[in-house]
N, C-alpha and C positions, 0 to 999 in steps of 0.2 A: 502493500500499500505505498500512497505516496505521503512523505512528511506531515505531519500535522503542524499548523501555524502556532504560534508560539508569541514571546514579549514583542511587542511594536517598537520602532525607532523610528526617528525621524528621520528620514529620506527625501531631499529636495521639498521638504514641506508636505509629504505625507507619509504614513506610517508602512512599515515591512515589517514582517515575519521572519523567523529563522524555526530552524525544525526542533521539535520535544526532543529532551534526550531520550533512551533507550527506558530507564527507569521508569520516568515519567509516564512513555506511551503505554505502557503496560497499567499503570497507575489510572491513565484516563481509559483505558477499555476495560478496566475493572467497575468503576464507577459507570459507563455504559452499560454492562451484564448486570448493574442494580447490586453488586458484592456490597453489603455492608463494611466490610473489612478498609476496602478499597476508598468507601467514601469518607471513612473514618480519617485514614491517613490522609486522603485530599483536602481535607478540612483543617487537620493539623498542620499541614503545611501552609495553607493560607493563613492559618494563626500566627506562623513564626516570624520572630522579628529577624532573625537572619537574614543578611543583603542574598547571599546566594540561594536561601529560600525563597526568597522574594522575587526573585528574578525566574525560576521555577515555577512557582506557584503564577507567575504573570503567562508563562509559557501554556501551564495546565489550563486555565480559564480560558485563554483565547482558543484552545484547542476544543472544550467542551461548550464553548460559546453558541455554535449552530443547534445543538441538543437542547437548549435553556430555552424560556419563555412562554411553555406551555403550561403553567401549574398558575392556579389563582393564589394572590399573596393576601393574607389576612393578619394585621397588625392588632394587637390585644393586650390595653392597657389598662390600670384601674388602683385604686389606692389598696395597698396592704391588707390583707384579711377581705378583701371582696371574691376572693375564690377565684381567680384566674384559671389556677393550675386544675380544680376541679373543673371549671367547665371547658377549658380546652380538651382534658382527659373525654369528656359526656361527649363533648362534638367529634374528635377523633374517634371514638368507638363508633358510633352513628354513622360515620364518612364510610368507616375501614367496611362497616356492615354492606353499605351500598356500592363496594367495589372499588373505592378510592383507596390512594395511597397516601401516606398523612406524614409530613415531616414536621417538627417542631423544634423551633430554635429559641431555648428557653435561656434569656440574661440574667444572670444572678449579679447582685451589687457586690461590689468589690470595697475591702477595708481600707479606708485613708489612713489606717495605720501600718497594717501587715500587709495591704495587698492582695489578701487572700478571701476567696470565696467558697463558699460552702457548695454551691454546685448540686442543690439536693431535689431540683424536678423530677429525675428519673423515680425518685422514691414516693415524691406527691402524685406521678402517674402512674403507679405500681401495674394497673391491667393494661393501660395502654403502651408501656416501653416491651411488654413483654410480647405483643403483637407483632408478627413478621412484617404487616403492612405499614407498621409505622416506624418513625426516626426520630430518636429525641437528643437533642445536643445542648447539654447545659453550656455555656461558655461565662465566661466574665467580663462584667463590663469594663473593669480597667480603668476605670475612671472617664471612660467617653461620655461626650455630651449628650444625654438623652436616656441614659443605660442600656443605648443599643452598642453591642460591642462593634468596635472599627470593622472586624471583618464579617460582618453578618449578610452585609450585601453579597458577597461574594459566596458566601455560604450557601445563600439561597438557590444562587446559579446552580453551585455543584448538585444539590440535593434534586433540583428543577431535572438537571441532566441526569439522574440516577432514577428518574422515573416518578418521581412525588408529585403529583397533581394538586396537592393543596400544602403550602406550604405557611405555616402559622408562628408567626414572632412574637415572643412573650418577652414584655418590656418590665423593667424595674417597679414601677411606680407612676404616681401620677404627679405631673410639675412643667413650669413653662418649657423646661428642657427637654421632657419626654415626649414633645410631639416630634422628633426626631425619627419615627418610627413610622410617621406619614407619609414620608419623602423615599420609602423603599417598598411599601405596599400598595396591593389596590382599594383594599377597604380597611379603615382605620377603626376599631371595636373599643368602646368606651365600657367598662362595666362598673356600676354603679351598686350601691347598697341600697335598701329597701327604705332604713332610716336614716337616710342621706339630711332631710330638714335643712338645717342652718348649715349644714356641713358644705350645703354646695356652693357657697362662698369662699370656700378652701380651695374650688377646682378653681384652677387658671383660665381665663376666658379663652386664650389661644387653643387651650385642650379642645374646650367644647366647639370652638370654632371648626375645629378640625375632622371630628368627629362625624363617620358616614351613618354611625349608629350607634345608639346607646342603649347597653342592657340592663335591666336592674337585676339582678342576681339574688338569688334565696328570697325568693317574693313568698314562699311558702309560710315563712318564718312570721309574717306578719301583710296579709294581704292588702288590709286598707294603706298600711304605711306605702306599700309601696305602689298602691294607686296614685296616694298623695304624689311622690315621689315624680310617677310617671308623668301626672300634669303640671308639676311644676318645672321638669326638663322639658318636657314638650314646649311649653311656653318660652323658655330662656332659649331655645334650638331655633325656634322662629326668628326671633330677636336677632340672634348670631346670624342666621342665614339672611335675614335681610341688610342687616349691614356689613357683614362679613365674609365669609369665602364664596369668591364667584361661583366656584363648584356647585355648591349648594343654592343657586340661584331658582326663581319660581318656575322658569320651562326646565331647569334641569333636575338631577337628585335631590330630594327632599328629607334631609335626616330624619330618620324613625327612631323610637323609642318602643321598648319591648319588655317584658316581664318575661324571667325564667327560673326554675330551678334546677341547676345544673347537678346539682347532688342527687335528686330525683329524676332526673334526665325528663325535665317536663319543660316543653318550649324549644328544645333543642332542634327538632326537626322543622319548626317553623322560622328558626332563626336560619337555617340554612335555605330554607327558601326562601327569606329576604336577601341573603348575599346572592343568590342567584338570579333574583328578580334584578341587583342592583347590578351584577355583572352583564345582563341582557341591555339593560337599557344604556348603560355605557358604550358596549359594544355597538351598539346599534347608531347611537349618536356619534359614533368613535372617538368619544373623550377616554375610552379605555386604554386606547393603544397611544394616542396622546399623550397621557398623564405617565406610561412607562418613559415613552421620548423623552420627555421634561424631566424626570428623575434620572436616567441614564446620564443627561448634559450635567444635574446638579451634584450628581457623584462624581463624575469627571473634574470636575471645579474645585468639589472638597478635597479632593486628592491632591490638587494643583496648590490649593491654598496650604494642606498641612505638610507639602512638599516644601514649600517657601517659607514656611513658618522653623519648620526644621534646619533648613540650609541657613536662615539668619541665625537662629540660636547659635550653631554650629561653625559660623562664621569668623576667621582668627581676629579680623580688625574689629569687630563688633565684642566679642568676646574679652578684649583686652580692654575695651573704652567703656564696657557696661557697669563696672563696678563703681566708677567716678561718676559716671552719668547718675547712676543710682543717687550715689549719696547727694549730688548737687538737687535733684529735684527732691528728695528729703529735706533737705535744708531750705528749700525754698530760693538756690540759688540761680535756676533756669526754670521757664515754665515747660511742663510736661509734654505740649505740643512740639517747642521746640527741640526738646530730648529725644524724641522719637524721631522730628526730622533728621538731626544729626549721627544718630544711629544708624536709619534708614541709606543716607548720605554714604557713610562709609561702607555699608553691605553693597551699593550700586557701584560707588567709584571709589575703592580701597587706595590709602596711597601706598606707592612705592614702598 
């Protein structure tokens, strides 16, 4: 067979590729054959921070790219204790019973002190993790904005290449930074508790604006409270859709609110029917593909910005000038804006 494409490099303004090494060709073949071991090794390679592994990961990802894009991508967020893992397990088992293959990328919070993560999602999803048609990959957030691990986008593509037609990203929790998950999924789901009440004020407006679907979990505990929360959130979403996300305008998809009990698997079938309705409407209008194209471009620029920041931090002239510049800013001897431009000038035009 002809060599597979790998890491792109710019040649006359265009990207070119070079062949995969033999070991990674075998790894790619294993992923395409839906081998779980190969899938796990591929994601581990993507998560590596070694420079040589990064080059191999880029090669592998480009080689697998033609086999990606066929899954529906769901982002699941919600406050701690709302039942995200229970909901995902109930949904996953329901989908597998219908013949789907489900991949779950569960992002665990990392400690600011030790840097470690518990990675306990497989324990919380015991039944789902034991099913051959499911793949659960817990990953540490590692301080990444939004609780979405840096390599989650790449891991999604590898899971799609391995034949998983539903990919779920479970995020750490709720907050303004948590909206990062909406930039990589087709439908963003916000889970809420029935006794939310005034706690709704604690939810950042940005998260509510991005929600395509709000699900009130544990509705069986207090049906009256769930009904009140449903009315309150529905009212809030009308305001947000009127003033907020243009994708939620009157002629497009209107965010919905529904009640479920993940523990009793009540409402899970209705949830999936709503997801399919969302997908059908978005595909019919062309917005489904447009959203993915926009996400791909945003992903590229995110990597560019991260690379530039890393290059800036490691630049010898910047590193040499930084301690004194910080001291000058701390003592109010120089304006922060002037200090920033001075460092940027060193980065762009280093002195010989």
